[in-house]
N, C-alpha and C positions, 0 to 999 in steps of 0.2 A: 503494497501499501503504498510505505515511504517514496519508493522506487517511484511513482507513477506522481506523488506530490511534485519531488524535485524534476520529474520529467516536462511536468506541468508549464511550474512554474521559470524554467527556463527553454521552453520553448514559444513563449509568451515574451518573456526578454526578447529571442534572436526573433522573432516576429515582430519586435516594435507596439506590440499590445500595451504596454507598459509608457508609451510617448503622450507626454504632455496633449500633448490635441487629440489624441487617439477619444479620448475622453472626454463627452460631451454628456450637456441639459438637454443637446436636441432630441426629437423623436425624428423615426425613417420619415417619416410625411413634410420634415424643417428641412431647412438650408441651414446649415450654421455660418454664421458671419462673422464670429468671434470663438472663440474659447480656449480656454487655460488653467493648468489648473495650480491651484496656491498650495500651500502648505499643506494645508485639510480640507479645501476646499475645492468644488469647479466655480468659473466665471464664464460661464453663455450666455451667448448675446442672436437668439430664435431668433427664424421667419418662415413665412407659410411660399412653401414653393412655388414659384412667379410672382413674388412678391414685390409693388410697386407702389406708389402714394397713393395710386386709387383704389385695390385692391390689393387683401390680406393683411397680415398683420405682423407686429416680430416685437419680442420679448426677452426682456433681462432674466434669469436664472441667477442663482446661488445659492451652493447647495452642497449635496454629495447626489450620485445617484437612485442611493435608494431613500431621500432626502432632501426635496427641495427646499429652500430654507426660504426664499424672496423671489417672488413669479410677481414682475412690473411688467407694463397691468396686468392684474388676478384677469380681466375681461378681455377679448383678443380687442384692438383698437389699430386705425388706419397707423402704419409711424408717421407721418407729419404731426399728429395730432398731440404725440405722446414728445418724440425723440426731437434731439435739434444733434449736428454733425459739426465736427469745426477739425479744419485741414491748417497747419501752418508748416510752410518750410524754411528754411535759414539758408544763405548763403554755403554756408562751409557744409550742406549736403544732411545738416539734422533736417528732423520731420516728427512730429504728430498729430496722430491722425485720433480722437474724443469722441464719442457719443455719448447725452448726455438728456436726464431726465430728472425729473424733480418729482418727489414724492415728500407728499407734507413738510417739513422744515428742512428735509435734504432735499440735495441736491448727489443724484452718484453719475460721475464719471467714466467712464470703461476708455480705458486708452492703450493704446502703443505707440511707442515712439521709437528716435533711433538718434542717439546724444553723439556728434562727435567738436571737434573742435572746443573751446570753452566753454566752460561750466555755466561759467558768470555769463556767456549770449546767451544761452537757454533757461534758465533755471534754476535760480541760487540756489536750494530745497535739492538736485540731485548731486547736488557734494560731488563730486567729480565723476560719476558712476556714468562712464563712458557705454555705448555697445546698444543694444536691442533691451527695451523695460514694457513691459506690462503692468496691466494688472487696472484694480476700482479705485477712485478716489472718491471720498464722501465728504460732503460742506456741506458748511451751514453758516449763513451770514456771515459766508465769506473767511471762516474760519475752515480750515483742514483738519476734519477728524479723524479720520481713517485712510489710510492709501495702503488698500492689500495689494501683495502686485505676485503677480506673478513666477511661478521656479525654472521654468527655461527662458535659457538665450538663443534658441532656435531660431536665427531668423524667417524662417518658416513656417514660422509659426505666430511672428507675435512683429510683420512689417505694418510700419505704416504708412507706406504707400499702397500696400496689399488692400490695409483694411479701409484703406479711403474710397477703392477705387470699386470697392464692393460695396461698403454705405454709398456713392454717389448714384451706383444704379437704383438706390431706392429713390432717388432725386428727393430725397432728403434735404431740405432747405437747409442749409450753415446760417447759423444765428442761436445767440445766447438763450440757455435757459434760465429762467428766476425763478425762484418758490415766490405761493400765491402769496400778496398780505393777507 
């Protein structure tokens, strides 16, 4: 019995089943716009296949495949009514792609970025973390409450240019998200 368990674990590792991108909280009927693993959870942006600004839905999910802790919006709504996106690129090749939504007094921002050059030119809170980064930031009243980072540094999984390309097919307007007053 033990041999079979070891064999299955080795096979899963060799086949890449344990990779951060293979774990998604999206269903087979959905497209994966973004998905990565944090230290203990998965962050996913899932959309209905054929999604655009007038058809389908986009949903943010956070948790484990066995228990999704946050699903927003709860009901399927057109993406343009709930989400906004932002994309910024700098002369040195650095870039950041973000999808945001407001829930109560919080703003959730799912991001993928690539940092080159001086960290001061990008964002002082990066503290020289050059390379690819992704995760979700939660803010309230302009204050960063939490930055849950993805554990993968594989550019194929968290490339801001690819993330922006997927988002632009949704025709989401680039705008800022404001918390309700």
